[in-house]
C-alpha positions in Angstrom: 172.1 -11.2 425.3 169.0 -12.5 427.1 168.3 -15.0 424.6 167.4 -18.7 424.3 168.3 -20.3 421.0 165.9 -22.3 419.1 167.4 -25.1 417.0 165.4 -28.1 415.5 162.4 -26.9 417.3 163.9 -27.1 421.0 165.9 -25.5 423.5 168.9 -26.9 425.4 171.7 -25.7 427.7 174.4 -26.8 425.1 172.6 -25.2 422.3 172.3 -22.0 424.3 176.0 -22.0 424.8 176.8 -22.7 421.2 174.9 -19.7 420.1 176.5 -17.5 422.7 179.8 -18.9 421.5 179.0 -18.1 417.8 177.8 -14.6 418.5 180.8 -13.8 420.6 182.9 -15.2 417.9 181.5 -13.2 415.2 181.7 -10.1 417.3 185.5 -10.8 418.0 186.0 -11.5 414.4 184.7 -8.1 413.5 181.1 -9.3 412.1 179.7 -6.3 414.1 182.1 -3.5 412.5 180.5 -0.7 410.6 178.3 -1.9 407.8 181.0 -1.1 405.1 183.1 -3.6 406.5 180.9 -6.5 406.8 181.8 -9.6 404.9 179.5 -10.3 402.0 178.7 -13.9 403.4 178.1 -12.7 406.9 174.8 -11.3 408.0 174.0 -10.3 411.5 170.4 -10.0 412.8 169.7 -8.7 416.3 166.8 -7.1 418.2 163.4 -8.3 419.0 163.1 -11.3 421.1 159.5 -11.6 420.1 160.8 -12.3 416.7 163.9 -14.4 417.5 162.0 -17.8 417.6 161.1 -17.3 413.9 164.4 -15.8 412.8 166.4 -18.6 414.1 164.1 -21.1 412.0 164.7 -18.8 409.0 168.4 -18.6 409.6 168.8 -22.6 409.7 166.5 -23.0 406.8 168.4 -20.2 404.8 171.9 -21.3 405.4 170.9 -24.9 404.5 169.8 -23.6 401.0 172.3 -21.2 400.5 175.9 -22.7 401.3 178.5 -20.2 402.2 176.1 -17.7 403.6 176.4 -17.3 407.4 173.7 -15.6 409.5 173.8 -14.9 413.4 170.8 -14.4 415.4 170.7 -12.4 418.8 167.8 -11.6 421.0 168.8 -8.0 422.5 165.6 -6.2 422.4 163.9 -4.0 419.5 165.5 -0.9 420.9 169.2 -2.6 420.5 167.8 -3.6 416.9 166.8 -0.3 415.7 169.6 1.7 417.1 172.3 -0.5 416.0 171.0 -1.0 412.6 171.3 2.5 412.2 174.6 3.1 413.4 176.1 0.1 411.3 176.9 -2.3 414.1 174.6 -5.0 412.7 173.1 -5.8 409.3 169.5 -6.2 410.2 167.7 -4.8 413.1 164.7 -6.7 414.2 161.8 -4.8 416.0 158.4 -5.2 416.9 157.7 -1.6 416.8 157.3 0.4 413.8 159.1 3.5 412.9 157.3 6.3 414.8 157.5 9.9 413.7 160.4 10.3 416.6 162.1 7.1 415.1 161.9 8.5 411.6 163.4 11.6 412.8 166.2 10.1 414.7 167.0 7.1 412.3 166.3 8.7 408.9 168.6 6.1 407.2 166.4 3.1 408.0 163.7 1.4 406.2 161.3 -0.6 407.8 160.1 -3.9 406.2 157.1 -5.9 407.5 157.8 -9.5 407.6 155.4 -11.4 409.8 152.2 -10.9 412.1 152.8 -11.7 415.9 151.2 -10.2 419.2 151.9 -9.4 422.8 150.0 -11.9 425.2 149.2 -11.5 428.9 150.6 -14.6 430.7 150.1 -15.5 434.3 150.8 -18.1 437.2 147.9 -18.4 439.5 148.3 -20.9 442.5 145.3 -23.4 442.4 143.8 -22.0 439.0 143.2 -24.8 436.6 145.8 -24.4 433.7 142.8 -24.8 431.0 140.9 -21.5 432.7 141.4 -18.7 430.3 141.0 -15.3 432.3 139.4 -12.3 430.7 141.3 -9.0 430.8 140.4 -5.6 429.5 142.8 -2.4 429.0 141.6 -0.7 432.3 141.9 -3.9 434.6 145.4 -4.8 433.0 146.5 -1.0 433.4 145.5 -0.9 437.1 147.4 -4.0 437.6 150.5 -2.5 436.1 150.0 0.7 437.8 149.9 -1.2 441.3 146.2 -0.3 441.9 145.1 -3.8 441.7 147.2 -5.9 444.1 145.4 -9.3 444.4 144.1 -11.8 442.0 140.5 -11.9 443.7 140.2 -8.1 443.3 136.5 -7.3 442.4 137.6 -5.8 439.2 139.0 -9.1 437.8 136.3 -11.1 439.3 133.8 -8.7 437.5 135.4 -9.9 434.2 135.5 -13.6 435.3 132.4 -14.4 437.3 132.4 -18.1 437.1 136.2 -18.4 437.9 137.1 -19.0 441.7 140.1 -16.7 442.2 142.6 -16.9 445.2 143.5 -13.9 447.5 146.8 -14.0 446.3 149.1 -11.1 445.9 149.8 -10.0 442.3 153.7 -10.0 441.3 154.1 -7.8 438.2 156.9 -8.9 435.6 157.7 -6.4 432.8 160.9 -6.1 430.6 163.8 -3.9 431.7 165.4 -3.4 428.3 164.1 -1.2 425.5 161.6 -3.6 424.2 159.2 -3.8 421.1 156.8 -6.4 423.1 156.7 -3.7 425.9 155.8 -0.8 423.1 152.9 -3.2 421.8 151.9 -4.1 425.3 151.6 -0.5 426.5 150.2 0.6 423.2 147.2 -1.6 424.3 147.0 -0.1 427.8 147.7 3.5 426.3 144.4 3.1 424.0 142.2 1.4 426.3 142.9 3.0 429.9 142.9 7.0 430.4 144.8 6.3 433.6 147.7 4.7 431.9 147.5 7.1 429.1 147.8 10.1 431.6 150.3 8.3 433.9 152.6 6.3 431.8 152.2 6.0 428.2 153.2 3.9 425.2 157.0 3.2 425.3 159.7 0.6 424.5 161.1 1.6 428.1 158.3 3.2 430.4 158.7 4.3 433.7 157.2 1.4 435.3 155.2 2.3 438.6 155.7 -1.2 440.0 156.8 -4.5 439.5 160.1 -6.5 438.6 162.0 -5.7 435.4 164.0 -8.5 433.1 166.0 -8.4 430.1 164.4 -10.5 427.2 161.1 -12.5 426.6 163.0 -15.7 427.6 163.6 -14.1 431.1 160.0 -12.9 431.5 158.9 -16.4 430.9 161.2 -17.9 433.4 160.2 -15.2 436.0 156.4 -16.0 435.5 156.8 -19.5 435.5 159.0 -19.7 438.7 156.9 -16.9 440.7 153.5 -18.0 441.9 151.0 -15.1 441.6 152.8 -13.6 438.9 151.8 -11.7 435.4 153.8 -10.9 432.5 153.6 -10.5 428.6 155.5 -12.2 425.7 154.7 -13.2 422.1 152.7 -16.1 421.0 155.9 -18.0 419.7 157.2 -18.0 423.5 153.7 -19.2 424.4 153.7 -22.1 422.1 157.0 -23.1 423.0 156.5 -23.3 426.7 152.8 -24.3 426.7 152.0 -20.9 428.8 148.6 -20.0 430.4 147.4 -16.8 428.5 144.6 -14.6 429.0 141.9 -13.4 426.5 142.0 -9.5 425.7 138.9 -7.4 425.2 138.8 -6.0 421.6 137.1 -3.2 419.9 133.8 -4.9 419.4 133.5 -6.0 422.9 134.6 -9.7 422.4 137.5 -11.4 424.5 139.8 -12.9 422.2 142.8 -15.1 422.9 146.0 -14.7 420.8 146.5 -17.4 418.2 147.8 -17.5 414.6 144.1 -17.1 413.2 143.3 -14.1 415.4 146.5 -12.0 415.0 146.0 -12.9 411.1 142.6 -11.6 411.2 143.8 -8.3 412.8 146.5 -7.9 410.1 144.2 -8.6 407.3 141.7 -6.2 408.6 144.4 -3.4 409.0 145.4 -4.1 405.2 141.8 -3.6 403.9 141.7 -0.2 405.7 142.3 2.2 402.9 143.8 4.8 405.2 146.3 2.3 406.4 149.9 3.8 405.4 152.2 2.3 402.6 155.1 2.4 405.0 153.3 0.6 407.6 154.1 3.3 410.1 151.0 3.1 412.1 149.8 0.8 415.1 147.2 -1.9 414.4 146.9 -2.3 418.1 143.1 -1.9 419.3 141.6 0.0 416.6 140.6 -2.8 414.4 136.9 -4.2 414.1 136.2 -7.9 413.9 134.7 -10.4 416.2 137.7 -12.8 415.9 140.5 -9.9 415.8 143.0 -10.1 418.6 143.5 -6.5 419.9 147.1 -6.6 420.7 148.6 -7.9 417.3 151.3 -6.2 415.2 153.4 -6.4 412.1 157.2 -7.5 412.9 159.8 -5.5 411.2 163.0 -5.8 409.9 165.1 -2.5 409.9 167.7 -2.1 407.2 170.1 0.8 406.8 169.8 2.5 403.3 173.6 2.9 403.4 174.9 -0.7 403.3 177.4 -1.2 401.1 176.2 -2.7 397.6 177.6 -6.4 398.3 175.9 -6.5 401.8 172.8 -5.0 400.3 172.5 -7.7 397.9 172.9 -10.3 400.3 170.4 -8.6 402.7 167.6 -8.2 399.6 168.2 -12.0 398.6 167.7 -13.0 402.3 164.7 -10.5 402.6 163.0 -11.7 399.4 163.3 -15.4 400.8 161.7 -14.4 403.8 159.0 -12.5 402.2 158.4 -15.6 400.0 159.4 -19.1 400.6 160.0 -18.1 404.4 156.2 -17.4 404.8 155.3 -20.9 404.4 153.5 -22.4 407.6 156.1 -24.7 408.5 158.3 -21.7 409.3 155.7 -19.0 410.4 152.6 -20.8 411.7 154.8 -23.4 413.5 156.9 -20.6 415.4 153.7 -18.9 416.3 153.5 -16.1 413.6 151.0 -15.6 411.1 152.4 -15.4 407.3 151.8 -12.1 405.4 149.4 -12.2 402.9 151.0 -11.6 399.3 148.4 -9.8 397.1 147.6 -6.9 399.5 151.2 -6.2 400.3 152.8 -6.5 397.1 152.6 -2.8 395.9 153.6 -1.5 399.2 156.5 -3.9 399.5 157.3 -2.9 395.9 157.8 0.5 397.0 159.9 -0.3 400.3 162.1 -2.6 398.6 163.0 0.0 395.9 164.0 2.2 398.4 166.6 -0.2 399.4 167.7 -1.4 395.9 166.0 0.8 393.2 165.0 -1.1 390.1 164.0 -4.3 392.1 160.6 -4.8 393.1 158.8 -7.7 394.8 158.2 -9.9 391.8 158.1 -13.2 393.3 155.2 -15.4 394.5 154.9 -15.9 398.0 152.9 -18.7 400.0 151.8 -16.2 402.6 
């Protein structure tokens, strides 16, 4: 699965094994049969490893408040989440990527519901560099690193963005995701919109044809690879950064500011997008890069749950109850902020969420208050 299980705010080998046992037990018991045969009390959420930390916290809280409901969460990559929600193998697909035009044509039975704000951040492990030192990156330099054209940390192009930092002549070890990843989709979206070289040679994708580097399945494996490999660079979401106290870089935004990813800066990006009158009601547009604001992080994004419109009535009711909880009580900082996510703002979202949720269960709008 490529997942680390977050329980009670931490990780442990025993908990990882317990989570794996639970997932396999559900699989063998038939919890991953087509949606029409899913038991009403079992909800399976699988997909985005970026969203995984928040989903684990949500699942524990929701099951505690709703005895008899069983939720299993797995970190399998956004591509898995989207495809398997569409084909009925899981109840809810988790994705960092929105439903592009291509996805909508391929998965016409899916509805995407925004449930939080997150980001993709650059992490690195440079020998001799003070962990408190924040390196600046722009899209062109990052793209050239991931194209294999910048090979050492003291390259003049990196030094130009960080004139006061003494960088070693250490070979850069490029780390990326090997699975179909929404985190990769968001990261390559930033490269695609800021580097003509990347746009022409690779492009934005969940599974791009990486020119260089080593691939790993899941954000947890990317974290482990970067932490254990001197000279390495990778990318993960804020939740993983907070959990492991990772060293992260600042990215250049549209207004020329170098901004680090944080709850405040990803919230600023999300709010700026919602204030844009041209932003679509179905959220099927990237908010990466093309957002103005001094404090706006340029590689932020909405996180989504993908829900199959053809779920049977009983399962759909259970999913809607969970979804309404996630969009209201679940947006409280004790769940979102502590897990490395920015909560969704209630008022700007309510009219759009009404339309989306009515597609899943006609006649039932989003009528509850949210602390987000």
